N, C-alpha and C positions, 0 to 999 in steps of 0.2 A: 960381376953379378951372375949368379947361377941362372941357367936357362929355365929353371923350375920356379924361380922366385917371382915370376910375373906371368900374367896370362897373355894371350895373343895380342900383339900390337900391330905394327906394320908387317914384320916378317920374323917369326920365331926361328932361331938357329936350328940346324939339324944337329942331333946329338947321336952319340955312339951307343952300341949295345951295352958297353960298360956303364955309361951314364944312366941309361934306362934301367939297367939291373939295380944300380945303387938307388935310384929314385924310387923304385918299387920294393926294394928290400928283398930281392930274389937273386939267384945266381944267373950268370950269363947263359948257362945251359938251359935254365928255365925259360929265359927270353927266347932262345932259338926254338925250343919245343913249342912255345905258345905261337910263334910265327907259323910253324909247320902244321900244328894240330888245331889251333883255336883262332887263327886269323888275326893275331896281333898286328895292328897297322904298322908296317915297316916298308922301307923302300931300299932296293938293292942299288947301290951306286958303285960300279966297278965290282970289286969282290967284297965290299963292306956293306953292312946293313946300317941304315940311318933312320932316325925316328924324329917325329914332331911330338913334343911332349904333350901338347893339347889333344892330339889324336889318341895317344896312349891313355891319357887320363880319362877321356870320354869312353874308351873301350873298357877300361876297368870299371867305371861307374855303371856301365850297362850290364855288369855282372859277368863279363866274359872271362875273367881271371879266376872265378870261383871254381873250386874243385867239383867235378861231376859227381852226382849221387852214386854212392856205392850200392851195388845190388845186395839184397838181403840174403 
């Protein structure tokens, strides 16, 4: 079962940057940019970034993934 197929139960598994990128339909480079520039919820474990899908989904729903307004 995919970690994205269910909501939080006892403990959601940690997923990789590749998994989150596929879940959101963006590139892995975009995921890393969002970590650095927009506060995408991520946790560094060793040299790897890991994510909790419910935290990322909440972050997206809050509008944090939206493109910033372009100046006129």
